[in-house]
KOLBALO-42284 format. One record per atom (N, C-alpha, C, O): z, x, y; atom name; residue in three letters. Coordinates in nm, 2 decimals. Example, Ala and Ser with C-alpha at 12.3 -4.5 7.8 and 13.67 -1.06 7.14 Angstrom:
BEGIN
<pt z="0.78" x="1.32" y="-0.57" atom="N" type="ala"/>
<pt z="0.78" x="1.23" y="-0.45" atom="CA" type="ala"/>
<pt z="0.78" x="1.32" y="-0.33" atom="C" type="ala"/>
<pt z="0.85" x="1.42" y="-0.33" atom="O" type="ala"/>
<pt z="0.71" x="1.28" y="-0.22" atom="N" type="ser"/>
<pt z="0.71" x="1.37" y="-0.11" atom="CA" type="ser"/>
<pt z="0.79" x="1.29" y="0.00" atom="C" type="ser"/>
<pt z="0.80" x="1.34" y="0.11" atom="O" type="ser"/>
This chain:
BEGIN
<pt z="0.02" x="0.08" y="-0.12" atom="N" type="met"/>
<pt z="0.00" x="0.01" y="0.01" atom="CA" type="met"/>
<pt z="-0.02" x="0.11" y="0.12" atom="C" type="met"/>
<pt z="0.03" x="0.22" y="0.12" atom="O" type="met"/>
<pt z="-0.08" x="0.07" y="0.22" atom="N" type="val"/>
<pt z="-0.11" x="0.13" y="0.30" atom="CA" type="val"/>
<pt z="-0.09" x="0.03" y="0.45" atom="C" type="val"/>
<pt z="-0.13" x="-0.09" y="0.46" atom="O" type="val"/>
<pt z="0.00" x="0.11" y="0.56" atom="N" type="asn"/>
<pt z="0.05" x="0.07" y="0.69" atom="CA" type="asn"/>
<pt z="-0.03" x="0.15" y="0.80" atom="C" type="asn"/>
<pt z="0.02" x="0.26" y="0.83" atom="O" type="asn"/>
<pt z="-0.11" x="0.13" y="0.83" atom="N" type="lys"/>
<pt z="-0.19" x="0.24" y="0.92" atom="CA" type="lys"/>
<pt z="-0.09" x="0.21" y="1.07" atom="C" type="lys"/>
<pt z="-0.08" x="0.32" y="1.14" atom="O" type="lys"/>
<pt z="-0.05" x="0.14" y="1.11" atom="N" type="leu"/>
<pt z="0.05" x="0.13" y="1.23" atom="CA" type="leu"/>
<pt z="0.15" x="0.21" y="1.25" atom="C" type="leu"/>
<pt z="0.18" x="0.25" y="1.36" atom="O" type="leu"/>
<pt z="0.22" x="0.23" y="1.12" atom="N" type="glu"/>
<pt z="0.32" x="0.31" y="1.08" atom="CA" type="glu"/>
<pt z="0.30" x="0.43" y="1.04" atom="C" type="glu"/>
<pt z="0.39" x="0.51" y="1.03" atom="O" type="glu"/>
<pt z="0.17" x="0.45" y="0.99" atom="N" type="asn"/>
<pt z="0.13" x="0.57" y="0.93" atom="CA" type="asn"/>
<pt z="0.23" x="0.60" y="0.81" atom="C" type="asn"/>
<pt z="0.30" x="0.69" y="0.80" atom="O" type="asn"/>
<pt z="0.21" x="0.50" y="0.72" atom="N" type="val"/>
<pt z="0.32" x="0.50" y="0.60" atom="CA" type="val"/>
<pt z="0.19" x="0.45" y="0.48" atom="C" type="val"/>
<pt z="0.11" x="0.36" y="0.50" atom="O" type="val"/>
<pt z="0.21" x="0.53" y="0.37" atom="N" type="thr"/>
<pt z="0.15" x="0.46" y="0.22" atom="CA" type="thr"/>
<pt z="0.27" x="0.46" y="0.12" atom="C" type="thr"/>
<pt z="0.35" x="0.54" y="0.11" atom="O" type="thr"/>
<pt z="0.25" x="0.36" y="0.06" atom="N" type="tyr"/>
<pt z="0.37" x="0.32" y="-0.06" atom="CA" type="tyr"/>
<pt z="0.28" x="0.34" y="-0.16" atom="C" type="tyr"/>
<pt z="0.17" x="0.30" y="-0.16" atom="O" type="tyr"/>
<pt z="0.35" x="0.39" y="-0.27" atom="N" type="phe"/>
<pt z="0.30" x="0.38" y="-0.42" atom="CA" type="phe"/>
<pt z="0.41" x="0.31" y="-0.50" atom="C" type="phe"/>
<pt z="0.53" x="0.35" y="-0.49" atom="O" type="phe"/>
<pt z="0.37" x="0.22" y="-0.58" atom="N" type="phe"/>
<pt z="0.46" x="0.17" y="-0.68" atom="CA" type="phe"/>
<pt z="0.45" x="0.19" y="-0.82" atom="C" type="phe"/>
<pt z="0.34" x="0.17" y="-0.88" atom="O" type="phe"/>
<pt z="0.58" x="0.24" y="-0.87" atom="N" type="tyr"/>
<pt z="0.58" x="0.27" y="-1.01" atom="CA" type="tyr"/>
<pt z="0.70" x="0.23" y="-1.05" atom="C" type="tyr"/>
<pt z="0.80" x="0.22" y="-0.99" atom="O" type="tyr"/>
<pt z="0.67" x="0.18" y="-1.20" atom="N" type="asp"/>
<pt z="0.78" x="0.09" y="-1.24" atom="CA" type="asp"/>
<pt z="0.83" x="0.13" y="-1.40" atom="C" type="asp"/>
<pt z="0.74" x="0.09" y="-1.48" atom="O" type="asp"/>
<pt z="0.92" x="0.17" y="-1.46" atom="N" type="asn"/>
<pt z="0.94" x="0.22" y="-1.56" atom="CA" type="asn"/>
<pt z="0.99" x="0.14" y="-1.69" atom="C" type="asn"/>
<pt z="1.00" x="0.19" y="-1.81" atom="O" type="asn"/>
<pt z="1.00" x="0.01" y="-1.65" atom="N" type="glu"/>
<pt z="1.03" x="-0.12" y="-1.75" atom="CA" type="glu"/>
<pt z="0.89" x="-0.12" y="-1.82" atom="C" type="glu"/>
<pt z="0.78" x="-0.13" y="-1.75" atom="O" type="glu"/>
<pt z="0.89" x="-0.11" y="-1.94" atom="N" type="glu"/>
<pt z="0.75" x="-0.10" y="-2.05" atom="CA" type="glu"/>
<pt z="0.69" x="-0.26" y="-2.04" atom="C" type="glu"/>
<pt z="0.57" x="-0.29" y="-2.05" atom="O" type="glu"/>
<pt z="0.82" x="-0.35" y="-2.03" atom="N" type="asp"/>
<pt z="0.74" x="-0.48" y="-2.04" atom="CA" type="asp"/>
<pt z="0.66" x="-0.57" y="-1.92" atom="C" type="asp"/>
<pt z="0.60" x="-0.67" y="-1.92" atom="O" type="asp"/>
<pt z="0.69" x="-0.45" y="-1.82" atom="N" type="asp"/>
<pt z="0.63" x="-0.52" y="-1.69" atom="CA" type="asp"/>
<pt z="0.59" x="-0.41" y="-1.58" atom="C" type="asp"/>
<pt z="0.56" x="-0.44" y="-1.47" atom="O" type="asp"/>
<pt z="0.58" x="-0.29" y="-1.63" atom="N" type="ser"/>
<pt z="0.50" x="-0.19" y="-1.55" atom="CA" type="ser"/>
<pt z="0.39" x="-0.21" y="-1.47" atom="C" type="ser"/>
<pt z="0.36" x="-0.16" y="-1.37" atom="O" type="ser"/>
<pt z="0.31" x="-0.30" y="-1.53" atom="N" type="cys"/>
<pt z="0.17" x="-0.31" y="-1.45" atom="CA" type="cys"/>
<pt z="0.17" x="-0.48" y="-1.39" atom="C" type="cys"/>
<pt z="0.08" x="-0.54" y="-1.34" atom="O" type="cys"/>
<pt z="0.28" x="-0.54" y="-1.43" atom="N" type="gly"/>
<pt z="0.29" x="-0.66" y="-1.38" atom="CA" type="gly"/>
<pt z="0.32" x="-0.68" y="-1.23" atom="C" type="gly"/>
<pt z="0.31" x="-0.59" y="-1.15" atom="O" type="gly"/>
<pt z="0.34" x="-0.82" y="-1.21" atom="N" type="ser"/>
<pt z="0.35" x="-0.86" y="-1.05" atom="CA" type="ser"/>
<pt z="0.52" x="-0.84" y="-1.00" atom="C" type="ser"/>
<pt z="0.54" x="-0.83" y="-0.88" atom="O" type="ser"/>
<pt z="0.62" x="-0.83" y="-1.08" atom="N" type="arg"/>
<pt z="0.76" x="-0.84" y="-1.04" atom="CA" type="arg"/>
<pt z="0.80" x="-0.68" y="-0.97" atom="C" type="arg"/>
<pt z="0.91" x="-0.68" y="-0.92" atom="O" type="arg"/>
<pt z="0.72" x="-0.59" y="-0.97" atom="N" type="pro"/>
<pt z="0.72" x="-0.47" y="-0.87" atom="CA" type="pro"/>
<pt z="0.73" x="-0.50" y="-0.75" atom="C" type="pro"/>
<pt z="0.83" x="-0.50" y="-0.68" atom="O" type="pro"/>
<pt z="0.59" x="-0.54" y="-0.71" atom="N" type="ile"/>
<pt z="0.53" x="-0.58" y="-0.58" atom="CA" type="ile"/>
<pt z="0.60" x="-0.69" y="-0.52" atom="C" type="ile"/>
<pt z="0.65" x="-0.68" y="-0.41" atom="O" type="ile"/>
<pt z="0.62" x="-0.82" y="-0.60" atom="N" type="glu"/>
<pt z="0.69" x="-0.91" y="-0.56" atom="CA" type="glu"/>
<pt z="0.84" x="-0.91" y="-0.52" atom="C" type="glu"/>
<pt z="0.90" x="-1.00" y="-0.47" atom="O" type="glu"/>
<pt z="0.89" x="-0.79" y="-0.56" atom="N" type="thr"/>
<pt z="1.02" x="-0.76" y="-0.52" atom="CA" type="thr"/>
<pt z="1.00" x="-0.70" y="-0.41" atom="C" type="thr"/>
<pt z="1.06" x="-0.75" y="-0.32" atom="O" type="thr"/>
<pt z="0.92" x="-0.60" y="-0.39" atom="N" type="phe"/>
<pt z="0.90" x="-0.51" y="-0.27" atom="CA" type="phe"/>
<pt z="0.87" x="-0.61" y="-0.13" atom="C" type="phe"/>
<pt z="0.92" x="-0.60" y="-0.02" atom="O" type="phe"/>
<pt z="0.77" x="-0.71" y="-0.17" atom="N" type="leu"/>
<pt z="0.71" x="-0.77" y="-0.02" atom="CA" type="leu"/>
<pt z="0.83" x="-0.85" y="0.00" atom="C" type="leu"/>
<pt z="0.84" x="-0.89" y="0.12" atom="O" type="leu"/>
<pt z="0.91" x="-0.89" y="-0.08" atom="N" type="gly"/>
<pt z="1.03" x="-1.01" y="-0.04" atom="CA" type="gly"/>
<pt z="0.95" x="-1.13" y="0.05" atom="C" type="gly"/>
<pt z="0.87" x="-1.20" y="0.00" atom="O" type="gly"/>
<pt z="0.99" x="-1.15" y="0.17" atom="N" type="ser"/>
<pt z="0.96" x="-1.24" y="0.26" atom="CA" type="ser"/>
<pt z="0.86" x="-1.18" y="0.38" atom="C" type="ser"/>
<pt z="0.87" x="-1.21" y="0.49" atom="O" type="ser"/>
<pt z="0.76" x="-1.09" y="0.32" atom="N" type="phe"/>
<pt z="0.66" x="-1.03" y="0.41" atom="CA" type="phe"/>
<pt z="0.56" x="-1.14" y="0.45" atom="C" type="phe"/>
<pt z="0.53" x="-1.22" y="0.37" atom="O" type="phe"/>
<pt z="0.52" x="-1.14" y="0.55" atom="N" type="leu"/>
<pt z="0.43" x="-1.23" y="0.61" atom="CA" type="leu"/>
<pt z="0.34" x="-1.15" y="0.68" atom="C" type="leu"/>
<pt z="0.37" x="-1.09" y="0.79" atom="O" type="leu"/>
<pt z="0.19" x="-1.15" y="0.62" atom="N" type="gly"/>
<pt z="0.07" x="-1.08" y="0.64" atom="CA" type="gly"/>
<pt z="-0.02" x="-1.08" y="0.58" atom="C" type="gly"/>
<pt z="-0.02" x="-1.16" y="0.49" atom="O" type="gly"/>
<pt z="-0.11" x="-0.99" y="0.59" atom="N" type="ser"/>
<pt z="-0.24" x="-0.95" y="0.49" atom="CA" type="ser"/>
<pt z="-0.24" x="-0.85" y="0.36" atom="C" type="ser"/>
<pt z="-0.18" x="-0.75" y="0.40" atom="O" type="ser"/>
<pt z="-0.27" x="-0.85" y="0.28" atom="N" type="ile"/>
<pt z="-0.26" x="-0.79" y="0.18" atom="CA" type="ile"/>
<pt z="-0.42" x="-0.74" y="0.13" atom="C" type="ile"/>
<pt z="-0.49" x="-0.83" y="0.10" atom="O" type="ile"/>
<pt z="-0.47" x="-0.63" y="0.13" atom="N" type="gln"/>
<pt z="-0.60" x="-0.58" y="0.12" atom="CA" type="gln"/>
<pt z="-0.55" x="-0.53" y="-0.04" atom="C" type="gln"/>
<pt z="-0.45" x="-0.47" y="-0.06" atom="O" type="gln"/>
<pt z="-0.65" x="-0.56" y="-0.13" atom="N" type="ser"/>
<pt z="-0.64" x="-0.48" y="-0.25" atom="CA" type="ser"/>
<pt z="-0.77" x="-0.49" y="-0.33" atom="C" type="ser"/>
<pt z="-0.86" x="-0.55" y="-0.28" atom="O" type="ser"/>
<pt z="-0.78" x="-0.44" y="-0.47" atom="N" type="asp"/>
<pt z="-0.89" x="-0.44" y="-0.54" atom="CA" type="asp"/>
<pt z="-0.86" x="-0.56" y="-0.66" atom="C" type="asp"/>
<pt z="-0.75" x="-0.60" y="-0.68" atom="O" type="asp"/>
<pt z="-0.96" x="-0.61" y="-0.72" atom="N" type="gly"/>
<pt z="-0.94" x="-0.73" y="-0.78" atom="CA" type="gly"/>
<pt z="-0.85" x="-0.76" y="-0.90" atom="C" type="gly"/>
<pt z="-0.86" x="-0.87" y="-0.96" atom="O" type="gly"/>
<pt z="-0.78" x="-0.66" y="-0.91" atom="N" type="tyr"/>
<pt z="-0.66" x="-0.64" y="-1.02" atom="CA" type="tyr"/>
<pt z="-0.59" x="-0.79" y="-1.06" atom="C" type="tyr"/>
<pt z="-0.56" x="-0.85" y="-0.96" atom="O" type="tyr"/>
<pt z="-0.57" x="-0.84" y="-1.16" atom="N" type="val"/>
<pt z="-0.53" x="-0.97" y="-1.17" atom="CA" type="val"/>
<pt z="-0.42" x="-0.99" y="-1.11" atom="C" type="val"/>
<pt z="-0.41" x="-1.10" y="-1.07" atom="O" type="val"/>
<pt z="-0.29" x="-0.89" y="-1.10" atom="N" type="val"/>
<pt z="-0.18" x="-0.93" y="-1.06" atom="CA" type="val"/>
<pt z="-0.19" x="-0.96" y="-0.91" atom="C" type="val"/>
<pt z="-0.12" x="-1.05" y="-0.87" atom="O" type="val"/>
<pt z="-0.28" x="-0.91" y="-0.84" atom="N" type="tyr"/>
<pt z="-0.31" x="-0.97" y="-0.70" atom="CA" type="tyr"/>
<pt z="-0.36" x="-1.14" y="-0.70" atom="C" type="tyr"/>
<pt z="-0.35" x="-1.22" y="-0.61" atom="O" type="tyr"/>
<pt z="-0.41" x="-1.17" y="-0.81" atom="N" type="lys"/>
<pt z="-0.46" x="-1.32" y="-0.77" atom="CA" type="lys"/>
<pt z="-0.33" x="-1.41" y="-0.82" atom="C" type="lys"/>
<pt z="-0.32" x="-1.53" y="-0.79" atom="O" type="lys"/>
<pt z="-0.25" x="-1.35" y="-0.90" atom="N" type="his"/>
<pt z="-0.12" x="-1.42" y="-0.91" atom="CA" type="his"/>
<pt z="-0.02" x="-1.40" y="-0.80" atom="C" type="his"/>
<pt z="0.06" x="-1.49" y="-0.78" atom="O" type="his"/>
<pt z="0.00" x="-1.29" y="-0.73" atom="N" type="leu"/>
<pt z="0.05" x="-1.28" y="-0.62" atom="CA" type="leu"/>
<pt z="0.01" x="-1.38" y="-0.51" atom="C" type="leu"/>
<pt z="0.09" x="-1.43" y="-0.43" atom="O" type="leu"/>
<pt z="-0.09" x="-1.41" y="-0.51" atom="N" type="ala"/>
<pt z="-0.18" x="-1.52" y="-0.40" atom="CA" type="ala"/>
<pt z="-0.15" x="-1.63" y="-0.43" atom="C" type="ala"/>
<pt z="-0.15" x="-1.72" y="-0.34" atom="O" type="ala"/>
<pt z="-0.10" x="-1.66" y="-0.54" atom="N" type="glu"/>
<pt z="-0.08" x="-1.81" y="-0.59" atom="CA" type="glu"/>
<pt z="0.07" x="-1.82" y="-0.56" atom="C" type="glu"/>
<pt z="0.11" x="-1.93" y="-0.51" atom="O" type="glu"/>
<pt z="0.16" x="-1.72" y="-0.58" atom="N" type="val"/>
<pt z="0.29" x="-1.74" y="-0.56" atom="CA" type="val"/>
<pt z="0.38" x="-1.71" y="-0.42" atom="C" type="val"/>
<pt z="0.49" x="-1.73" y="-0.39" atom="O" type="val"/>
<pt z="0.26" x="-1.63" y="-0.33" atom="N" type="thr"/>
<pt z="0.31" x="-1.63" y="-0.22" atom="CA" type="thr"/>
<pt z="0.21" x="-1.68" y="-0.11" atom="C" type="thr"/>
<pt z="0.14" x="-1.60" y="-0.05" atom="O" type="thr"/>
<pt z="0.21" x="-1.80" y="-0.10" atom="N" type="pro"/>
<pt z="0.08" x="-1.86" y="0.01" atom="CA" type="pro"/>
<pt z="0.11" x="-1.82" y="0.16" atom="C" type="pro"/>
<pt z="0.04" x="-1.83" y="0.25" atom="O" type="pro"/>
<pt z="0.21" x="-1.78" y="0.17" atom="N" type="his"/>
<pt z="0.25" x="-1.73" y="0.32" atom="CA" type="his"/>
<pt z="0.18" x="-1.59" y="0.37" atom="C" type="his"/>
<pt z="0.20" x="-1.53" y="0.48" atom="O" type="his"/>
<pt z="0.09" x="-1.54" y="0.26" atom="N" type="cys"/>
<pt z="0.04" x="-1.41" y="0.28" atom="CA" type="cys"/>
<pt z="-0.10" x="-1.44" y="0.25" atom="C" type="cys"/>
<pt z="-0.13" x="-1.53" y="0.18" atom="O" type="cys"/>
<pt z="-0.19" x="-1.34" y="0.32" atom="N" type="glu"/>
<pt z="-0.34" x="-1.36" y="0.31" atom="CA" type="glu"/>
<pt z="-0.40" x="-1.23" y="0.24" atom="C" type="glu"/>
<pt z="-0.36" x="-1.12" y="0.27" atom="O" type="glu"/>
<pt z="-0.47" x="-1.26" y="0.15" atom="N" type="phe"/>
<pt z="-0.50" x="-1.18" y="0.04" atom="CA" type="phe"/>
<pt z="-0.65" x="-1.13" y="0.05" atom="C" type="phe"/>
<pt z="-0.72" x="-1.22" y="0.02" atom="O" type="phe"/>
<pt z="-0.70" x="-1.02" y="0.09" atom="N" type="ile"/>
<pt z="-0.84" x="-0.99" y="0.10" atom="CA" type="ile"/>
<pt z="-0.86" x="-0.88" y="0.04" atom="C" type="ile"/>
<pt z="-0.79" x="-0.79" y="0.04" atom="O" type="ile"/>
<pt z="-1.02" x="-0.90" y="-0.01" atom="N" type="leu"/>
<pt z="-1.06" x="-0.78" y="-0.12" atom="CA" type="leu"/>
<pt z="-1.09" x="-0.64" y="-0.04" atom="C" type="leu"/>
<pt z="-1.09" x="-0.62" y="0.09" atom="O" type="leu"/>
<pt z="-1.12" x="-0.54" y="-0.12" atom="N" type="cys"/>
<pt z="-1.16" x="-0.41" y="-0.05" atom="CA" type="cys"/>
<pt z="-1.31" x="-0.42" y="-0.08" atom="C" type="cys"/>
<pt z="-1.35" x="-0.44" y="-0.20" atom="O" type="cys"/>
<pt z="-1.39" x="-0.41" y="0.02" atom="N" type="trp"/>
<pt z="-1.53" x="-0.41" y="-0.01" atom="CA" type="trp"/>
<pt z="-1.58" x="-0.27" y="-0.08" atom="C" type="trp"/>
<pt z="-1.70" x="-0.27" y="-0.11" atom="O" type="trp"/>
<pt z="-1.52" x="-0.16" y="-0.10" atom="N" type="ala"/>
<pt z="-1.59" x="-0.07" y="-0.18" atom="CA" type="ala"/>
<pt z="-1.57" x="-0.12" y="-0.33" atom="C" type="ala"/>
<pt z="-1.65" x="-0.10" y="-0.42" atom="O" type="ala"/>
<pt z="-1.45" x="-0.21" y="-0.35" atom="N" type="his"/>
<pt z="-1.46" x="-0.25" y="-0.49" atom="CA" type="his"/>
<pt z="-1.54" x="-0.34" y="-0.52" atom="C" type="his"/>
<pt z="-1.59" x="-0.35" y="-0.63" atom="O" type="his"/>
<pt z="-1.56" x="-0.44" y="-0.41" atom="N" type="val"/>
<pt z="-1.68" x="-0.54" y="-0.44" atom="CA" type="val"/>
<pt z="-1.80" x="-0.50" y="-0.46" atom="C" type="val"/>
<pt z="-1.87" x="-0.54" y="-0.55" atom="O" type="val"/>
<pt z="-1.84" x="-0.38" y="-0.36" atom="N" type="arg"/>
<pt z="-1.96" x="-0.31" y="-0.40" atom="CA" type="arg"/>
<pt z="-2.00" x="-0.23" y="-0.52" atom="C" type="arg"/>
<pt z="-2.12" x="-0.20" y="-0.56" atom="O" type="arg"/>
<pt z="-1.88" x="-0.18" y="-0.58" atom="N" type="asn"/>
<pt z="-1.89" x="-0.12" y="-0.70" atom="CA" type="asn"/>
<pt z="-1.90" x="-0.21" y="-0.82" atom="C" type="asn"/>
<pt z="-1.94" x="-0.16" y="-0.93" atom="O" type="asn"/>
<pt z="-1.88" x="-0.34" y="-0.80" atom="N" type="lys"/>
<pt z="-1.90" x="-0.46" y="-0.89" atom="CA" type="lys"/>
<pt z="-2.06" x="-0.46" y="-0.89" atom="C" type="lys"/>
<pt z="-2.12" x="-0.43" y="-0.99" atom="O" type="lys"/>
<pt z="-2.12" x="-0.50" y="-0.77" atom="N" type="phe"/>
<pt z="-2.24" x="-0.51" y="-0.77" atom="CA" type="phe"/>
<pt z="-2.33" x="-0.37" y="-0.82" atom="C" type="phe"/>
<pt z="-2.44" x="-0.38" y="-0.87" atom="O" type="phe"/>
<pt z="-2.28" x="-0.27" y="-0.79" atom="N" type="ala"/>
<pt z="-2.33" x="-0.13" y="-0.83" atom="CA" type="ala"/>
<pt z="-2.37" x="-0.13" y="-1.01" atom="C" type="ala"/>
<pt z="-2.47" x="-0.11" y="-1.07" atom="O" type="ala"/>
<pt z="-2.24" x="-0.18" y="-1.06" atom="N" type="met"/>
<pt z="-2.27" x="-0.17" y="-1.19" atom="CA" type="met"/>
<pt z="-2.33" x="-0.30" y="-1.26" atom="C" type="met"/>
<pt z="-2.36" x="-0.31" y="-1.38" atom="O" type="met"/>
<pt z="-2.33" x="-0.39" y="-1.18" atom="N" type="thr"/>
<pt z="-2.43" x="-0.50" y="-1.23" atom="CA" type="thr"/>
<pt z="-2.55" x="-0.43" y="-1.22" atom="C" type="thr"/>
<pt z="-2.60" x="-0.42" y="-1.33" atom="O" type="thr"/>
<pt z="-2.61" x="-0.38" y="-1.11" atom="N" type="phe"/>
<pt z="-2.71" x="-0.33" y="-1.09" atom="CA" type="phe"/>
<pt z="-2.78" x="-0.23" y="-1.22" atom="C" type="phe"/>
<pt z="-2.89" x="-0.24" y="-1.27" atom="O" type="phe"/>
<pt z="-2.67" x="-0.12" y="-1.24" atom="N" type="glu"/>
<pt z="-2.68" x="0.00" y="-1.34" atom="CA" type="glu"/>
<pt z="-2.73" x="-0.09" y="-1.49" atom="C" type="glu"/>
<pt z="-2.81" x="-0.05" y="-1.56" atom="O" type="glu"/>
<pt z="-2.65" x="-0.20" y="-1.51" atom="N" type="ala"/>
<pt z="-2.64" x="-0.28" y="-1.63" atom="CA" type="ala"/>
<pt z="-2.76" x="-0.36" y="-1.65" atom="C" type="ala"/>
<pt z="-2.80" x="-0.37" y="-1.76" atom="O" type="ala"/>
<pt z="-2.82" x="-0.43" y="-1.54" atom="N" type="asn"/>
<pt z="-2.92" x="-0.53" y="-1.57" atom="CA" type="asn"/>
<pt z="-3.02" x="-0.50" y="-1.47" atom="C" type="asn"/>
<pt z="-3.12" x="-0.56" y="-1.49" atom="O" type="asn"/>
<pt z="-3.01" x="-0.43" y="-1.38" atom="N" type="lys"/>
<pt z="-3.15" x="-0.43" y="-1.29" atom="CA" type="lys"/>
<pt z="-3.15" x="-0.52" y="-1.18" atom="C" type="lys"/>
<pt z="-3.25" x="-0.51" y="-1.10" atom="O" type="lys"/>
<pt z="-3.08" x="-0.60" y="-1.18" atom="N" type="asp"/>
<pt z="-3.06" x="-0.71" y="-1.07" atom="CA" type="asp"/>
<pt z="-3.11" x="-0.68" y="-0.98" atom="C" type="asp"/>
<pt z="-3.10" x="-0.57" y="-0.94" atom="O" type="asp"/>
<pt z="-3.19" x="-0.78" y="-0.90" atom="N" type="ala"/>
<pt z="-3.26" x="-0.74" y="-0.79" atom="CA" type="ala"/>
<pt z="-3.18" x="-0.80" y="-0.68" atom="C" type="ala"/>
<pt z="-3.21" x="-0.76" y="-0.56" atom="O" type="ala"/>
<pt z="-3.08" x="-0.90" y="-0.69" atom="N" type="asp"/>
<pt z="-2.96" x="-0.92" y="-0.58" atom="CA" type="asp"/>
<pt z="-2.87" x="-0.81" y="-0.58" atom="C" type="asp"/>
<pt z="-2.82" x="-0.78" y="-0.48" atom="O" type="asp"/>
<pt z="-2.84" x="-0.75" y="-0.70" atom="N" type="ala"/>
<pt z="-2.74" x="-0.68" y="-0.69" atom="CA" type="ala"/>
<pt z="-2.81" x="-0.53" y="-0.62" atom="C" type="ala"/>
<pt z="-2.74" x="-0.45" y="-0.56" atom="O" type="ala"/>
<pt z="-2.92" x="-0.51" y="-0.64" atom="N" type="glu"/>
<pt z="-2.99" x="-0.38" y="-0.56" atom="CA" type="glu"/>
<pt z="-3.00" x="-0.40" y="-0.46" atom="C" type="glu"/>
<pt z="-2.99" x="-0.30" y="-0.39" atom="O" type="glu"/>
<pt z="-3.02" x="-0.51" y="-0.39" atom="N" type="trp"/>
<pt z="-3.00" x="-0.53" y="-0.27" atom="CA" type="trp"/>
<pt z="-2.89" x="-0.51" y="-0.20" atom="C" type="trp"/>
<pt z="-2.91" x="-0.45" y="-0.09" atom="O" type="trp"/>
<pt z="-2.77" x="-0.55" y="-0.23" atom="N" type="phe"/>
<pt z="-2.66" x="-0.55" y="-0.22" atom="CA" type="phe"/>
<pt z="-2.61" x="-0.38" y="-0.16" atom="C" type="phe"/>
<pt z="-2.57" x="-0.32" y="-0.06" atom="O" type="phe"/>
<pt z="-2.63" x="-0.34" y="-0.32" atom="N" type="val"/>
<pt z="-2.60" x="-0.18" y="-0.31" atom="CA" type="val"/>
<pt z="-2.67" x="-0.10" y="-0.22" atom="C" type="val"/>
<pt z="-2.59" x="-0.01" y="-0.17" atom="O" type="val"/>
<pt z="-2.78" x="-0.09" y="-0.17" atom="N" type="gln"/>
<pt z="-2.86" x="-0.04" y="-0.09" atom="CA" type="gln"/>
<pt z="-2.82" x="-0.03" y="0.06" atom="C" type="gln"/>
<pt z="-2.90" x="0.02" y="0.14" atom="O" type="gln"/>
């Protein structure tokens, strides 16, 4: 998580085997945070968007573009090619 105004970057690590990649660590950290969260398409963020309607979730354009690039490489899809170029 990056806060450019404060020039701070947060990395989340969790040692609980049953939830190390789940939503609990970030839910705990966010608490009553109100604002926008930019992320990749990892499924945990979809869950967070459902349980924290007071936050705005926005996707990372680099990750979105990568999905089109992978589609183009796999299928040579013209729509994907236009987006990748």
